[in-house]
Residue, then its C-alpha position, 0 to 999 in steps of 0.5 A: m248824247d245822253e239818251n236819258i234826256n226826254i226830248h219831248s219834255l225838253v221841247q215842251k219846257y223850251e217852247q213854254a219859256c219862249a211863249f213867256g219871253k223867258k230865257l232858259y239856261l241849258d247845257a250844250e247837249e240840250f241845245a244840240l238835242l233841241a237844234e236837231h229836233y227842229n232841224v228834223s221837223g223842218d224848222d231850220e231857222r229855229a235850229v240855227e237860232l238854238i245853235d247860235e244861242g248855245l254857242g253863246m253860252h258854250p262857245t267851245n263845245p265841239e258838238l255845237m261847233l260841229l252843228k254850226t259848221k253843218t249849217l254853214v255847209f248846208s247853206e253853201r257858205y263854204e268859205e265861212a265853213m272852212a274858216y270856222m273849222k280852223n277854230m275847232p278843237d277836234d278837227d280830226d273828227i271824221d264828220v269834221v273831215l268830211l265837212k272839210i272835203e265837202s267844202l273844198l270840193h264845192l270851192n273847186r279846190i280839188d287837189e286839197a280835197e284829194n290830199i285829205v281823202k288820201k290821208n284819211l283813207s290810209d289812216l282808216s284802212n290801216d286800223e283794222s279795229n275801225r272798219e265801221e268808221f272806214y265804211y262810213f267814211i267811204s260811203e259819205l265820200g261817195y255821196l259827196y262826189n255825187d253832189v259835185d257830179d264826179f260820178d266816177r269817183a262816187i262809184l269807186f267809193l260807193e261800190e267799195s262800201l258794198s263789200f262791207g256786208q248788207p247793202n245800204p239802201d242809200v248807197l244803192v240809191d246813189l249808185a243807181y243815180s251815178y250810173e244813170m248820170k253816166s247813161d249806163f242805164e243797165k247798171a243803174i237798173e241793176y242797182n235799183n233792182q237790188l234796192l227793190d230786193l231790200d224793199p219790194y214796196s219802195f215807192d221811189g224804187w219803182v218810180n226810178i226803175g220806171k224812169l230808167y226803163s223808159m229811157r232805154d225805150q223798154f216801155d212795157k217794163a216802164l209802164d209795169a213799174f209805174d203801175f206798181a208805184l201807183t198801187i203803193r201811192e194811188n193817183d200820184v200826179p207826178v207818176l201819172k204824168m210819167k206814165a202818160l209820157t211813156l204811153y206817148l213815147s210808146g205810140s199809145t197816144e190816145e191812152s196817153v191823152r186820156l191820162f194827161e187830161n186826167c192829170v190836168k183835172e187833178s193838178f190844173e196848176d201844173e203848167m208842164i202837164y199842159d205842154s205835154l198834153l199839147e204835144a200829144y194832141e199835136a201828134m194826133e193832129q187834134y188841132d182844135e183841141m190844141l186851140k182850146l187847151l191854149d185858151k185854158k192855159e192862157s187864162l191860168f198862166g198868162t200870154a207868154g208864148i201863147i201867140t207863137r204856139r197858136a200860129f204854129v197850130y194854124l200853120s199845121k192846120g194849113e191856115y197860112q194867112t191866120a198863122k201869119e196874122y198871129f205871127l205879126q201879133v207876137p210881142v216885141d219881148e218874144a221876138d228874140t226867141i227860138g219859137y219866134y225864129m222857127l215860126e218865121g222860118e216856116l212862114a218864109f219856107y211856105e212863101n218859097d223865100y228860102l233864104r229868109s227861111e234859112i236865116a231865121y232858122l240859123k238865128a234859132a240855131v244860135i239860141s238852141e245849139e244842137n237842136e234836132d228839129i232845127l238841123d232837120r229843117l235847115a237840111n230841108i231848106c238847103v235841099a230846096q235851094e239845091k245846096f246839097e253839100q250843106a244839107a248833107q252836113y246838117l243831116e250828118q250832124l243830126l244823125e250824130l245827135a239822134p241816130d234814129f231820127p225819122t227819115a234822116k238816114a234815107r234823106l242823107a242817102f238820097i242827097r249823097f246820091e244826088i251829089g254823086v261823089k263815089e266815096p261819100f256815097d259808098e260810106m253812106m251805103e255801108q251804114f244801111s242794112d240789106e233790107e234798107l238797101r233794097s228799099l233804097l234801090s226800089m225808090i231810086s229805080g222806081n221798081e217794086e221792092e219785090d224785084s230786088v228781093t233775091f239780090n244779095r248785098e253786093k248786087v244791090l250795091t252794084q246797082l245803086d252805084e250804077a244808078r249814081e253814075n247814071r245820075v251824074l252822067f245825066k246832070n253833066m249832059r243837062y248842064 
């Protein structure tokens, strides 16, 4: 493009003509400059109008045709974009090639996209004079593969692009994202730290690394990162929410509540903050505060889900009759929801109607597969019915999903003990540490844990196995 064109004068000239209903004759480059100006300004509609108007006057101009293709791809009209690119005079231009690859990937025409990638990688890698274009091409490929969730291919290209000297911040951001999506938080943190080395005052960099540390349960480091982000952008509500959630996850519930309450004041129209605050109040068993907040939420956002949530609060308070009254008031259009079925299951369990409770939770499980809380409750309901094998299956599923789910491993051990079959019981014992085995032995035998503190692992396992055999013998004599 001609750098001598004064974009500000051009914009002023164009807008004056529009104000008076006049049509300007502009050359193709001027149309392209104006379109890009309005695109950067966020006026995409005006940009598209200028591109179409420019093509009306200059129908074969490569620059305007490229912009037209970009608008089609940006608006996810990939089939149209592919058809339009067939008419482009320079379809070997690297930007056109990348638009083809992007369209094909989104159309799930993976093999066609790969063929174009291989051809261009071969051509560019054999041209030593074009290293800059090769770097641009592989970096853009990384971004494109990230967009279609092919994170392995994205990482391949993005990491290769790092060999071209000074790291590009955009490449580092996408690499951190790729590894985060693959749950490799260590590598995600590594690349995010490289980004912060380039720009120590990057707000997004500190926010992202705070989220990553939080996902790794490194809550102190996460809180430090969020605090640093808040020094860059004070009182940013999304960051305050993440800090409050991290405080909650780290066990600092009271401080978390105070921060969530401040977030509600700062952003009272954000419904998710109310839900987070409700969870924090629930963890602190502040049920009256929950009821007040539910009233406030209802006044702002309507009644959806409110009656069911109120019923759960009263159930937690031990006010069974009030909970049941609210359950009977749940609207018909909310009667086929996970919350409704879980509430029905809890009320039935309270009434010792275990079959109805199990059926309700199974309906909830259909709606929300692999839900940890549902599996946990189904295990308890099966134990109450002495369906120990079924309870064990639910707890095994639960531990696969959440190995650290509170009490799940210990409960499974007790169930295996109750069932009495040696092999599954022994397999379960292998998962326990020495300390956990001693605690289990003391609970089963009814003795103080100090009594077994000098026992080695072999002796503890022997005594647990004897206890299991005695339990089997007792049950055989009983029945």
